[in-house]
C-alpha positions in Angstrom: -74.9 -43.0 41.0 -74.8 -45.9 38.6 -73.1 -45.4 35.2 -74.6 -47.0 32.2 -72.0 -49.2 30.5 -73.2 -50.2 27.0 -72.0 -53.5 25.5 -72.9 -57.1 24.8 -74.3 -58.6 28.0 -75.0 -62.1 26.7 -72.4 -64.5 28.3 -72.8 -66.8 25.3 -71.6 -64.2 22.8 -68.1 -64.0 21.4 -67.8 -60.4 22.4 -69.4 -60.6 25.9 -68.5 -57.6 28.0 -68.6 -58.4 31.7 -68.4 -54.7 32.6 -71.5 -53.8 30.5 -74.7 -53.4 32.4 -76.9 -52.4 29.4 -77.2 -54.0 26.0 -76.3 -52.1 22.9 -77.3 -55.0 20.6 -73.7 -55.5 19.5 -73.4 -59.2 20.5 -71.7 -61.4 17.9 -72.1 -65.2 17.8 -70.0 -67.9 16.1 -71.1 -69.7 13.0 -72.8 -73.0 13.5 -70.4 -75.8 14.5 -67.6 -73.3 15.1 -66.0 -71.6 18.1 -65.6 -67.8 18.4 -62.1 -68.0 17.0 -63.5 -69.7 13.9 -62.2 -73.2 14.6 -64.5 -76.2 14.4 -66.1 -77.6 17.5 -64.6 -80.9 18.7 -61.8 -80.6 16.0 -64.2 -81.8 13.2 -64.5 -79.8 10.1 -68.2 -80.2 9.3 -67.9 -78.6 5.9 -65.0 -80.9 4.9 -66.9 -83.9 5.9 -70.1 -82.8 4.1 -68.1 -82.1 0.9 -66.6 -85.6 1.0 -70.1 -87.1 1.3 -71.5 -85.3 -1.7 
């Protein structure tokens, strides 16, 4: 018998659950240009750069 394990099954989501086998629509994704921990991708702070240009 297979048990249903609810969770986020999208490997690209921050809260991916590798033991889940059925989606509960709980997936969370990072903000644009940021990693799951909130740091900027490639060490660039896009917001800071944009504010300097305006």
